[in-house]
SEROPA-858789 format. One line per 4 residues: their letters; for each residue x, y, z of C-alpha. Coordinates in pm, whole numbers. Example, Ala and Ser with C-alpha at 12.3 -4.5 7.8 and 13.67 -1.06 7.14 Angstrom:
! SEROPA-858789
as> 1230:-450:780 | 1367:-106:714 $
! end
This chain:
! SEROPA-858789
miis> 13234:24255:34587 | 12982:23981:34750 | 12751:24092:34515 | 12990:24036:34226 $
yiqs> 13061:23697:34356 | 12684:23599:34389 | 12684:23664:34035 | 12928:23460:33961 $
ylag> 12770:23167:34170 | 12431:23224:33958 | 12616:23210:33609 | 12762:22900:33732 $
adiv> 13062:22936:33817 | 13257:22668:34068 | 13156:22779:34468 | 13511:22626:34498 $
divi> 13689:22886:34294 | 13459:23162:34430 | 13528:23092:34823 | 13895:23082:34704 $
faal> 13910:23394:34477 | 13694:23553:34798 | 13937:23470:35092 | 14204:23580:34827 $
tvms> 14071:23911:34818 | 14012:23967:35134 | 14365:23928:35256 | 14498:24124:35018 $
llls> 14269:24390:35093 | 14373:24370:35402 | 14704:24378:35356 | 14713:24670:35098 $
ltvh> 14515:24943:35296 | 14685:24829:35616 | 15025:24925:35470 | 14886:25205:35289 $
ecah> 14769:25343:35622 | 15063:25297:35851 | 15246:25443:35581 | 15066:25718:35616 $
gwma> 15114:25752:35993 | 15526:25683:35917 | 15563:25990:35716 | 15402:26195:35921 $
hkcg> 15644:26092:36194 | 15905:26153:36021 | 15797:26502:35931 | 15740:26568:36255 $
ddta> 15355:26454:36393 | 15357:26206:36630 | 14988:26200:36650 | 14893:25927:36439 $
ymng> 15242:25693:36604 | 15083:25840:36954 | 14714:25641:36873 | 14873:25291:36772 $
rvtl> 14847:25421:36402 | 15178:25342:36254 | 15186:24974:36263 | 15072:24622:36083 $
npia> 14813:24531:36244 | 14514:24579:36031 | 14255:24638:36337 | 14393:24919:36407 $
hldp> 14323:25066:36064 | 14005:24869:35997 | 13629:25109:35948 | 13343:24920:36050 $
mgal> 13131:25098:35789 | 13403:25106:35492 | 13489:24733:35523 | 13124:24645:35495 $
smlf> 13080:24880:35190 | 13405:24745:35064 | 13280:24363:35041 | 12924:24429:34921 $
igyg> 12962:24706:34671 | 13370:24698:34614 | 13433:25009:34749 | 13518:25096:35085 $
waka> 13779:25296:35280 | 13973:25235:35558 | 13988:25454:35962 | 14158:25784:35799 $
vpvn> 14475:25828:35987 | 14482:26099:36208 | 14742:26440:36116 | 14790:26778:36342 $
frnl> 14926:26955:36022 | 15056:27235:36272 | 15308:27007:36417 | 15444:26922:36082 $
rkpr> 15770:27106:36024 | 15664:27211:35637 | 15344:27181:35636 | 15235:27236:35234 $
rdia> 15563:27016:35151 | 15495:26765:35441 | 15146:26767:35412 | 15184:26632:35022 $
lvsl> 15452:26388:35154 | 15211:26228:35378 | 14979:26180:35113 | 15201:26047:34835 $
agpv> 15294:25791:35123 | 15000:25597:35108 | 15028:25539:34654 | 15341:25499:34686 $
snli> 15393:25235:34935 | 15047:25024:34724 | 15300:25026:34428 | 15606:24912:34624 $
lali> 15373:24638:34711 | 15288:24575:34386 | 15667:24563:34254 | 15703:24278:34491 $
fttl> 15402:24117:34457 | 15456:24134:34027 | 15789:24028:34079 | 15708:23719:34292 $
ytaa> 15448:23637:34016 | 15674:23637:33732 | 15942:23472:33927 | 15661:23199:34089 $
qmfl> 15553:23181:33677 | 15918:23089:33553 | 16056:22846:33837 | 15715:22634:34003 $
pant> 15526:22359:33821 | 15185:22420:33742 | 14965:22228:34007 | 14674:22361:34192 $
ftti> 14859:22493:34526 | 15115:22689:34296 | 14741:22795:34049 | 14626:22926:34365 $
lfaa> 14966:23113:34509 | 14926:23289:34124 | 14625:23437:34183 | 14712:23537:34547 $
fylt> 15018:23703:34411 | 14899:23876:34072 | 14608:23952:34230 | 14779:24135:34560 $
atln> 15019:24329:34255 | 14710:24434:34079 | 14460:24552:34341 | 14795:24732:34477 $
vgla> 14831:24933:34165 | 14481:25008:34134 | 14490:25150:34510 | 14760:25351:34382 $
vfnl> 14650:25513:34074 | 14300:25537:34214 | 14417:25736:34544 | 14574:26003:34325 $
iplp> 14330:26120:34113 | 14302:26447:34257 | 13915:26468:34385 | 13854:26481:34745 $
pldg> 13880:26343:34977 | 14110:26127:34763 | 14552:26118:34829 | 14591:26345:34485 $
skvl> 14372:26610:34581 | 14580:26684:34887 | 14883:26669:34681 | 14731:26896:34417 $
acll> 14631:27144:34725 | 14958:27219:34791 | 15040:27276:34475 | 14754:27573:34411 $
pptt> 14760:27860:34640 | 14620:27908:34973 | 14288:28028:34864 | 14213:27805:34604 $
aaky> 14328:27538:34790 | 14089:27617:35092 | 13765:27593:34796 | 13884:27313:34577 $
lmwe> 13873:27113:34899 | 13526:27247:35044 | 13414:27032:34819 | 13464:26738:34962 $
ryfy> 13147:26567:35036 | 12999:26634:34721 | 13287:26427:34560 | 13141:26119:34724 $
ivml> 12908:26154:34508 | 13108:26142:34221 | 13281:25858:34356 | 12956:25639:34394 $
vlvl> 12901:25680:34085 | 13225:25661:33964 | 13200:25267:34134 | 12852:25192:34114 $
grni> 12821:25339:33763 | 13019:25011:33617 | 12751:24806:33755 | 12409:25042:33608 $
pvve> 12329:24932:33291 | 12218:25370:33167 | 12534:25473:33269 | 12794:25217:33244 $
tivg> 12927:25315:32907 | 12994:25662:32993 | 13142:25572:33361 | 13360:25326:33146 $
yiwa> 13532:25564:32885 | 13592:25732:33209 | 13773:25466:33369 | 13895:25343:33064 $
pidf> 14278:25584:33086 | 14238:25447:33476 | 14244:25106:33384 | 14499:25119:33081 $
irea> 14754:25332:33354 | 14719:25015:33566 | 14799:24763:33356 | 15113:24942:33231 $
iigl> 15208:24937:33574 | 15217:24610:33594 | 15413:24584:33266 | 15643:24771:33317 $
fatp> 15711:24626:33688 | 15730:24256:33508 | 15961:24332:33206 | 16246:24453:33414 $
fyil> 16237:24072:33510 | 16188:23937:33220 | 16480:24065:33064 | 16729:23975:33338 $
wsli> 16616:23630:33301 | 16656:23626:32948 | 17022:23740:33019 | 17081:23536:33267 $
kglf> 16941:23201:33031 | 17146:23403:32739 | 17478:23345:32891 | 17442:23007:33068 $
! end
């Protein structure tokens, strides 16, 4: 992320705009990752495991979820991670079902945040006058909405260690699931290629084709979330 900002500065972008956008990005990331991890811990608590709760992870305090290496990685290359929420699967009431619920809780929380901020963005654009402050506000709302949709869609990819892989594992026969999850350390390399490959000239075209459906789904979800508000506003204007 910092690298992309440096590239923007070298390309002639306004330094004030870069600093504002960087600050908004950091705040949006902190909010999004904190809610994501808290949701995992909250769902585990509801399903019978208090490990995350007893470790202070069912909280909206971002410091509790911050992983130093993951944060630095996110800042410098745009790919990072928060501290993993501890879950003792043996405490879950129905392990196969509850593992899937705990895994889905993070992406679902991001989709809820995306819905909230998409609504705020569309409402702000309709009702607030355009000036310097509201332009920054629009950017903050839209950035948070798109980032949360991106996090949700990305985490639902069924590749270890992402949340989608645990959901898929719950649907597979136990033996097949165990073998599938054993490949987690190799999939870290795949994830790095997917993230960093967009900035590498040799492979950016291939990686771009892989990301295309994910980007399409992200934009489609944002449009889907905004549509009901536009329809409701049109009906209200028609009545009055």
